[in-house]
SEDREN-525045 format. One record per residue: x, z, y of N, C-alpha, C in turn. Coordinates in steps of 0.001 Angstrom, whole numbers, plus 524288, in hexadecimal, padded with zeros to 5 digits. Example, Ala and Ser with C-alpha at 12.3 -4.5 7.8 and 13.67 -1.06 7.14 Angstrom:
BEGIN
8338681E787E9C68300C81E787EE6C8339081E787F31C
8323281BA87F7368356681BE47FBDC8326481EBE8001E
This chain:
BEGIN
715429735B543DA710F4972725478170CCB96F38544BE
708D2971B5542E5704A696F02540166FF9197003542FD
6FECC96D285475C6FA5E96E5854AB26F54796C395488F
6F57196888544FB6F0BC96662542A96F238962B253E57
6EE5C9616F53B256EF2D95D4E537496ED559583B539D5
6F0EE955AD53C736EF7E950FA53F496ED3B94CE553BA4
6E92B949F953D5F6E72B945CE53A296EB3F941B25399B
6EDAD9416E536426F15A93E1A533C46F53493AE353698
6F7FD9392E533686FB7E934C8533136F8F39312652F43
6F77D92D6452EC46F44C92A1D52B7A6F37092C1E5260D
6F5E293047524736F5619322651F156F0149348251DFD
6EE06937945218E6E97493AB95205B6E4729379D520BB
6E4CC932A2521DC6E01192F82522596DCB892FF551D8F
6DF1192FAF519086DC0192F705143E6D99A9349F512D2
6DACF938B6515A26D88A93DCB514776D3B593ED2517C5
6D2B993B8251B9B6CE7F93C7851F506C9D19390E51E1F
6C7D59395F519696C3709361B517D76BE6093896519CB
6BB70935B951CE16B6A8937E851F176B1DB9350E51D36
6ADC793552520416A8BC9335251E906A75E92E1D5210A
6AB1D92B895238F6A9E592684525DE6A8AA9228C521A3
6A55D91EC6522B96A3F991AEA51EC26A8A09179C51D3B
6A8BD9160A518606AD0B912E8516656ACF590D81518D5
6B19D90B155191C6B1EC905AC51AB46AFBB9024151650
6AD138FE32517BB6AAEB8FAAF513D36ADE08F58D51401
6AE838F32050F816B1608EE3F50F3E6AEF98EA24512CF
6A9B08EA22513516A72A8E633516816A8798E6E651C42
6A97B8EBCD51DFB6AAF08ECBF5236C6B0168EA13524B0
6B3ED8EAAA521186B90E8E859521F26B8D08E26E521B0
6B51C8E05E51E7F6B4F28DAC051DAE6B2588D7DF5222B
6AE888DA5A524BA6AB758D798528A16AE1A8D75952DF0
6B1608DB1252F3F6B3E08DB1F5345F6B9CB8DAE9533C5
6BC5A8D727536546C20F8D6F3535FE6C47A8DBBF53889
6C8988DD9D5363F6CB338E24B538406CF0A8E0BE53C88
6CE0F8E28B541416D1408E0DF545B46D6D28E2E65457A
6D7D28E6CB5422A6DD1C8E8EA541C76E0128E6B953D1D
6DD738E37D539F76DFFB8E177535436E3B88DCFF53672
6E2C28DA1753AAC6E61F8D5AF53BFF6EB738D7A753DD8
6EF898D59E53B7D6F4CB8D74E53CDD6F8048D2AB53EBA
6FBE58D3C6541E46FF6E8CFC5543DE7029E8CD9653F57
702F78C86D53EFB705FA8C60153AC070BBE8C74253B6C
70E3E8C97353756713C58CAD2537D1717498C60F53757
71C018C6855396271FE88C268538B37220D8C26853330
721BE8C6EA53099723F68C78152B5C7211F8CBE652899
720718CB475238071E048CF565205A7212A8CFEB51B50
722898D4C6519F7725818D5B751530724808DB3D51348
726638DC7050EA8725BB8E1A850C7072B018E43750B91
72B008E95F50BF972FB58EC5F50AD572E018F1A7508AF
72F818F2C8503E372E128F7BE501727283D8F8A55011A
725298F4795005571F7F8F5025000671CC28F51F50543
71FAA8F5045098871D6D8F50350EC971D0D8EF67510C3
7187F8EDFD512CC717EC8E8F35155871A168E95951ADE
71D768E5A551C4671FCF8E5865217D71E388E0735242A
71C288E0D2528E171AC98DC4952C0471DF88DC775310F
721008D858531E57245D8D8355368D721EE8D4D053AC8
7220D8D6DC53F8C720578D4065442F724D38D4165481B
726198CFAB54A6D72A528CF8254E3C72F9E8CFAE54B9E
733AA8CEBB54EBE738E48CE6054C6C73D428D05454FE7
73BEA8D272554627401E8D40D557EA73F1D8D991559E4
7431D8DBD055C517428E8E10B55E757431B8E54055A54
742E28EA1655C13743578EE785586E73EE58EE5455477
740168EECC54F6E73BF58EE9454B807385D8F35C54BCA
7335B8F25E54AE372F798F67E54A5172D578F638544CE
72CF38FAA35422872A958FAF253CFD725A38FE2D53D7D
721228FBBF53CAF71C188FE4553D6E719EA8FFDC53821
718C7904E45377471712906FA5326B711A9909685330A
70DAB90723530837086390960530E4707E990E6D52DC2
7037A9110352E8370277915E652BCE6FF589152B526D7
6FD199196E525096FA409198A520196F5A8915B05202A
6F5459127F51C096F0FA90ECE51B4A6F0A990ABA51F98
6F502909AF5222F6F50E905F35267E6F88C9014E52535
6F7898FCF8527E96FAAC8F848527436FCCF8F66F52C6F
6FEA98F19B52C8D7010B8EF845314A6FD1A8EEF8535B8
6F7FC8EF1F534746F3FC8EECC5388B6F4678F32F53C8B
6F6CD8F78153B076F7898FBE553EA86FADC8FA545435C
6FE928F6CC54294702A18F5C954679701F98F0AC5496D
6FD7B8EE28549386FD118E8F854B886FDD98E8F355174
6FBCF8ECCC5543E6FCC58ED15559DD7028D8EDE155B06
7051C8F0FA557C870AB48F1F65587E70DD38ECFD5577E
70C608EA0E5537070EFD8E5165525370E788E161556F1
709C58E0F6558FF708E58DD6855D6A70BFE8DF1B5623F
70C7C8E429562F770F0D8E631567A6715028E5DC56768
7173C8E5F4562A471CE78E6975624B71FCA8E23A55F6B
71D168DEC155CB071FE18DAF05597A722B88D6C755C9E
721688D6185619C724438D253564C7729BD8D43956616
72A7A8D9565662772F818DB8D567B3732488DE7B5635B
72FBD8DEF555ECF731FF8E1EF55A80730D38DF3655554
734528DFE35519D733258DE7A54C3872FEB8E2F4549FA
72AFF8E1EF548C8727578E5FA5471C726468E5625414A
7277A8E96D53E4E726988E979538B0722068ED2A53792
71DAF8EB03535A97190A8EE1E53494718AC8EEFB52EAE
7183C8F3E252D10718318F53152787712A38F663525B1
7118E8F524520BB70CDF8F70651E1470EA38F9A25190E
70D628FE935187C70F5F901B35142070C41900AA50F21
70E9B9019F50A9A70C0A900A250598706D39038850518
702F0900C95032A6FDD19031C502446FA24902D3506DB
6FC129012F50B686F8DC901045101C6F75A8FB6451170
6F2AE8FABF513976F0D78F5C0515A36F1318F16551191
6EFB38F2A150CBE6EF998EEB6508A56F4B98EDC4505E7
6F8C38F0B0507476FDD58F014504B76FDA68F2684FF38
701358F0B44FBAF7016B8F2FE4F66C702108F8E24F6A9
700358FBAB4F29F7003F9016C4F2B7705AC903C14F380
705AF9086D4F5A070A9390B4F4F67570C8390D9B4F159
711A490E7C4F110713F9910FD4EC8971376916E04ECD4
715F8919B24E9357152791F5C4E8C2717849229B4ED28
71B72920BA4EFD471DE1923A54F41E71E4B920014F8D2
719E491EB74FB37719E391A894FF2371D0D91BB95040D
71D1C920A1505BF71FDF921D050A9B725B8920E8509FE
72805922E0505D672D9F92227504F272EF091C6850448
72B8D919835018672C8A913F3500B372C53910FA505DB
7287A91230509217280A90F8650E2872C8591107511CA
72E21915D25118A73299917A9514A8737699145C5136F
738609138A50E5F73CD69106350CBB73C1B90AB050E41
73744908AF50DE6736479033450F1E7372290211514EA
735789058F5185673655904C751DF073C2A904BF51F1B
73F049083451C9A744B39085051D5B7473D9035551B46
7453290145516FD7472D8FC56514E5745F98F7D351896
741538F7DC51AEF73FEC8F3D951EC0743DD8F3BF52334
745138F84D52546748BE8F8A4529A974E188F69C5281D
74FE48F82D52377755198F69F521B7755538F0D852043
751758EEF951D43751AC8E99651B5B750F98E59E51FBB
74DEF8E6FD523AC74D218E378528167510D8E46F52C81
754798E83052BAD758768E99052F95755EE8EA85534ED
751D18ED95534ED74F188EECB539C67524E8F2AB53CFB
753568F138541C8756C68F454545247538D8F85C54825
7542D8FD455469A7519B901A55494474BC4900AC54A27
748CD8FF9F54613743328FEBC546CE74072903A4548AE
73BFD902CE54B2F738949071F54CB07342690757548BB
7338290BD75464872F6790CA25427172A9990EBE5453B
7264290BFE544BA7216190D915473F71D6990E86542EA
71BCE91361542377184B914AF53DF4713709177153FD3
70F259166A53D1B70A429192953E277091591CC8539A1
70857921D153AB8706C892598536C970AAA925B853247
708FF9244652D9070C8C923E752922711449208452A76
7106291C4452D5D714B5918EE52EFB7188891BBC53284
7169891F55535C371A0F9226B5391071D6692623535E3
71B1492872531D371E0B92BE352E5D72261928CB52BB0
7210592429529DC724E0920D2527457293C91F4D52B0A
727E091E2152FDF72BD591CC9533C872F9992158534B0
72D879261853507730EC92AAB535BE7347E92B715310C
7327092A8352C587359692B245279D73A269275752792
7392492271528F273D5591E83529117415991FE552D3F
73F82921CD531B17432292351535DB74693927E653438
7448092B5C530EC747B392F9C52EDB74BCD92D8C52B10
74A3B929C8527D074DC3927AC523D67521C9245D5262E
750DE9215852A357547E91D7852C627550191E3C5324E
756F7922A55340475716923B0539AD75A3591FB753CCF
75E6091D9C53A8F7619B919E753D7C75F2D9148053DCA
75B4D9136953A807591490E2753A337542990D7253D6F
751D9911B853F5E74CC391179541F874D6D9120B547DA
74AC890E9354AC874B3990EBB5506E747379122D55313
742DE913315508073ED391674552C773A519171254EF8
7372291B1654FDD7328991C1954CA572DE891D3D55039
7298F91A9D54F36724A491BC6551E1720AF91D3D54DB4
71EBC921FC54DF671AF5923CE54A18715CF9250254CCB
711CA9220C54B5870C9D922BD54D997097192629549EB
708AD92B0054B6D705B692ECE54859707D092F54542CE
70CEA92F355424970F869301A53D4B713B09344053DF9
713BE9382D53AA57171D93CB453B5471A5193DB65366A
71E77940B6536D0721DF941885324A71F85944DF52E02
71B359477652F1F7187194A9052B3D712A794A3C52C8F
70F6C94A5152887709D3949E25296C707E294E7852CB2
7056494D795313C7036F951C55346C6FFDB9555B53151
7009D95A5D532076FD8B95E3752F396FFE995FE152A0D
7040095D0C528497069595E6C5235270C179605C52434
70D9E960F7529197131A9621A52A38714FA9674D52807
7115C96AE0526C8712E996FEC52496712059703F51EB2
7107496BF351C4E70F8296BEB516AD714A196C2F5139B
7148D96F0F50F53718F496F0F50BAD718CB96A0D50872
71D49968595065C71D669638A5033A71963963744FED5
7189A967DE4FC33714D0967FD4F7E970F48967054F9E9
70E09969264FE73708E19683B500C37082D9627D5022F
70C56960295043770C1895A9D5058F70AFB9574C500BE
70DB7958854FC7B70D089558B4F7AA7076D955FD4F5A6
7053095AAD4F5F36FFD395B714F42B6FC00958694F79E
6FCC6958BB4FCB46F957955EF5004C6F9D19500F4FF86
6FE9F94E3A4FE866FF77948A74FDA36FC98946CE4F8C7
6FCA2949F34F4B36F9E3948864EFF36F409948074F0CC
6F1E294B9F4F3BB6EC4594B674F4E76EB00946964F82D
6EE569457E4FC036ED67941044FF666EDAF93BEA4FC51
6F19493B894F8DF6F234936CC4F5BF6ED4B935B84F286
6EB43939D44F01F6E69E9392E4ECE26E1CC937EF4F027
6E12393AB34F4786DC6F93A0E4F7956DC149349E4F9FA
6E081932A24FBD46E06F92D7C4FE456E0899292F4FA29
6E419929AF4F6836E51A9257A4F2DA6E0B9924594EF1A
6DD509280F4EE2B6D913927474EA6C6D412925454ECF0
6D42A9242F4F1F96CF7F9222F4F4956CE6291C894F301
6C98A91B3E4F1B46C830915C24F0F16C86A912EE4F62E
6C8E390DB94F61D6C98290ACB4FB076C54990BE74FF1D
6C06B90C504FD7E6BC3F90D3C5014E6BCD691287503F7
6BE499166D500F46BF0991BA5503276C3D091BBA506C2
6C7E1918FE505346CC94918A45086E6CB509160150DA2
6C840911CA50D6F6C6AE90F19512376C36F912A2515BD
6BFFD915BA5135F6BCCF9196B516596C04591D6D51915
6C41991F5E516366C7A792331518796CACD920E051CFE
6CC8291C0051C5E6CF8391985520886CC359190152583
6C74B917B8524D86C3E791744529646C32391C9252BFD
6C24A92084528E06C19D925C452B036C6799277952DF1
6CAF39267D52BA16CFD49281052E2E6D0A49253B5335C
6CFE7920195334A6D0CE91D105380B6CD1C91EBD53C62
6C85C9205053AF86C486921DE53EEE6C5889275454119
6C80192AB353E2D6C8A09302253FD96CE209317B541AF
6D20B92EC253FB96D77E92FFB540F96DA9892B2854283
6D9149269F540876DC44921F25413D6DC5D91FD0546BA
6D7C091E3D548C16D77691BC154DE66D2A191DB6550CB
6D25591C70555CE6CE1791E5F5591A6C92691B10558BE
6C9B8915F4558696C55091267558786C319911B0552FD
6BDF191266552576BB9E9124754D1F6BB8990CCA54AC6
6BAA2908C754DF06BACA9037354BDC6C04A9021E549FD
6C4199039954D0C6C984902B354B746CABE905CB54686
6C8D490A915463D6C9C290DCD5419D6C7BE90B2553CB4
6C308908F753CF66C0C490677538626C3DD901A1536C8
6C5B38FEA953AA36C8BD8F9FC539746CDFB8FB6B53702
6D0858FF5E539196D591900FD536F96D4F6903605318C
6D0A29060B530A46CFAF9085252B826CF259041852758
6CCE18FFB8528C26CC8D8FB64525136D2018F99B52371
6D5B08F9C2527136DB028F80E525E36DDF08FC2E522B5
6DD7590116524286E0429051F521386DE18905B051BB4
6D90F9045051B086D6AF904A0515D56D8C69007A5121D
6DBDC8FCBC514106DE498F8D7510AA6E2D48FB2250D8D
6E4688FFEE50ED96E8B29027750C126E6DF90491506D0
6EA92905735035C6E9819076A4FE186E90690D5E4FE42
6E47A90F984FCDF6E3CF9154A4FD3B6E7EA9185E4FA2F
6E94F916904F5876ED2B9196C4F27B6F26D919854F545
6F3F0915144F79D6F8D6914E84FA876F89D9186B4FF56
6F42491865502066F39091BCA5069B6F42992182504FE
6F1DF922E9500776F27D9283B4FE836F827929884FD4A
6FAFB925E24FAF270087926BA4F9B5703B1927894FEB2
702D79241D50282705AF9248C507757047C929BB50A37
6FF7D92B0550A936FDF192FCC50D4C7004D9349750AB5
7001A934C4505857024E9393A502B2708339396D5034D
70AB3934DB5031071062934A05038071232936B0508CB
70FA0934EC50CEC71142936845122A7100093C395133E
70BFE93E42510B770AB4943C55117170F349474F50FB9
7125B9457D50C17716C8948A650A4171BA19480350DAD
71B6A9446E5116971FFD9434E514B172063947345192C
7251C9491851A117264D94C4651EA972BA294A8C520A5
72B9894775524C7730679453C526E973301948BB52AF5
730C694D3252C1B732D29506D5305D738839520152FA0
73A4B9533E52AD973FD3954C252A4E743AC9507B52BDA
7420394B8352BB57459B9474152CED7450C945025325A
741879471953588740A4944D853AB17458B944E753E18
748C5948D153D7E74D7B9493F540B875146944C853FC2
750B59421853B5D7545093DD353A1C752D5938B953CB8
74E3C9386953F1E74C80933905419A74F8E932C4546A6
7527292E80546DC755A892D6A54B77752B192A5B54F9D
74ED69276454E0B74BFF92401551A97480892718554DC
746B59251A55974742619277355C6873D4A926FF55960
739EE92AE2559DA734EA92AFD557207309092BCE55B19
72CA39287255AE0727FD9290555E287236A92A6E55AA5
7210092EDE55BA771C519307D558D47179C92F9355C5A
713FE92C3755A9A70F4B92AFD55D8E70AD492E4C55B6B
708739316155ED27046B9352555D466FF209335355F57
6FB969319955BF26F6599303A55DC86F33E9352E55F03
6F000934E2563056ECC293965564586E7759378B56654
6E35293A15564546DDFB9391F5660C6DB8A93E655672E
6D9AC93F2656BF36D81C9446056DA56D3A3946AA56A69
6CFE99436A568BC6CB939458E565B36CD679478056060
6D121944C755E006D365946AC5591E6D69294B9D55A0C
6D9A994B9655E376DCE19501E55F636D9B1954F756078
6D5399543B562FC6D1F2958B4564546D00495B8A55F7A
6CF67958C655B266CDA095B45556556D19795F425545B
6D67D95EAB555F36DAA3962485544C6DCC796575558E6
6DA129654755D5F6DC1C967C0562226E1A5965D956336
6E258960CB562C56E78695E685630D6E7CC95AB0567AC
6EB4195BCA56B656EC1F9584F56FC86F0429544656E59
6F0B19503D5718D6F4B194C3F5709D6FA3194E96570A8
6FB8E951F157478700CD9544A57450701B6957AD56F79
6FDAC95A5E56DA16FE4895D93568EC6FF6A95A3156428
6FCAC955C8563B96FD9C9525F55F427030F9500D55F84
704BA94E6956428709FA94C42564C070E1E9505356362
70D3195534564E0710EF9595A563B07112995A6B55DD5
70CB495A1D55B4170C9695AD25559570FC295695552DC
70F0E951C35548C7121D94D7F55247717EB94E4B5535F
7192194FE85581D71E9D950DE55978720EE9552555602
71DD99591E554D371FBC95D5B5517F720E195B6954BF6
71D86957F8549E871E76955E2544AB723299523754493
7248695016549157291494C9E5498772DF594F7F54B53
72DC3954A654B887322D957C354D727371D9567D54A6C
73B53955EB54D477404D9549254AD8741BD94EE454B87
73DFC94B9F54D2673F229462054E3374266945D25532C
74727943BE552E574AB39440955766748C09415455C4E
7464293CD155BC9744CA939B95606873EF79386556003
73BCA93C3D561137362993BBE5604F7334993B5A5657D
72F9C937A4565BF72BF79373756A1E7267793735567E0
722F293A2656A4C71D8D93A7D5688D71A059387156CE4
716B3934A756B9A7132C9324556F6770D9A9329556D57
70A04934585709B704829349A56F2B701A992FB4570FD
6FE6692D8456D8B6FB179290A56EE06F56B92ACB56E5F
6F26992A215729F6ECFC92BF35729F6E9AD9285F5760A
6E49C9280A574C86E21192A36570256E321926C456B6B
6E4939292C567316E5C192631562776E55F929B955DBE
6E3D09275F5596C6E3F392A04554666E8A99280C5514C
6E872928BB54C266ED08927D4548E16EF459225454977
6EBE391E61549986EDAF9190054A416EE04917C85501C
6F1C791A255529E6F25291999558496F35D913F8559E2
6F58D910D6556586F6A990B5D5578F6F1AA908495589A
6ED2D90A20556936E8319078A557896E54C90A0255C20
6E59B90F1E55CA56E2EA911BB560F46E597910BE5662D
6EAC4910A6566256EDBF9100456AF96F25890C4856A1B
6F14A90758568F26F59A903B9567CA6F95D9030156C56
6F75C902B7571066FAD3901EC5757E6FE59906A057654
6FC3690B57575C36FF5B9100C57683703869108D57247
7021890F4F56D6E705E990FA35692870A3990B9F569F2
708C3906CE56B5170CBC902D156C31710269041A570E2
70DDD90674574EB710F2907FD5797C714DE90C415780C
7133291003574DD716C7914255732F71B3B911E256FF5
719F190E1E56C8771DFF90BA656957721B39087856CC2
71F90905A95707A722EA90280573E972683905E85772D
7248890A2E5792C727C490DCE57C3872C199101F578D4
72AB4911845741A72E8A913AD57066732D190FB656F41
7315790AD856E347352D906CE56CFF738E8905E957188
736F0906725764673A359059957ADE73E7A909AA57B7C
73DDA90E24578DF741C59124B579447461B911CB57535
7457990E47571757493B90DEA56D2274E0090A9F56E95
């Protein structure tokens, strides 16, 4: 079922370079970024190159994984909403948000690091909450360690890149190579311009918010973003979905004006996501609207309500 090439999972951002004016350093310097302030963690440490920030200390653990070119700033509303009742571990992946560059196989390395976090901290049935790339990573860990995971929430993250589900492995490898080069070779100013264009057209609904968030995503290393995007493009987790023992919640953002461009209704998009998740034993699909890719910013209350309802069923 390939009804359209859906605008991404955070990977395709770097391919949508348009004609919007570039961000200027003076713009970022003169106005404080309202999304840059983050809640001070109780603990900060690294594991496998991933920065981990812990908030709270009781209740079922939550592991929050941001998407491509994102940092812990993505999850601040979630931290505020859940850290009183849960031990919340917020991750920042290598190469993103000013972190040291990613290695040659970042997805596999991060997959192992998340599993090490769970084992070394003896986290009891944590719930993995991922956005986009983070959702893909959460599904991968749930496939690897079905007995150790209590639940998975994936916000606009799927087991295979939408629109590539019928690609042969060789085609994926070729596309990944092109993506790696196109993204990774961008100079910082061009990368910042692309981030702004992406946030304004696919990321979020509000243009002021889009510009502020683009300033934050532009802090990531373009070469690392290219490596991550290319690496994930080759991933297809569908054969292992049946091994996931935990309940899985797929959150589907929908905005009617975007959907209309593809003759796509909210139920059609939800059904497409459900089809890509076919084989997942305990799957629930919830639509959040109106929202674009970063649904946590467009509809924070709805996303937190969906997560809270999901947690209550575990």
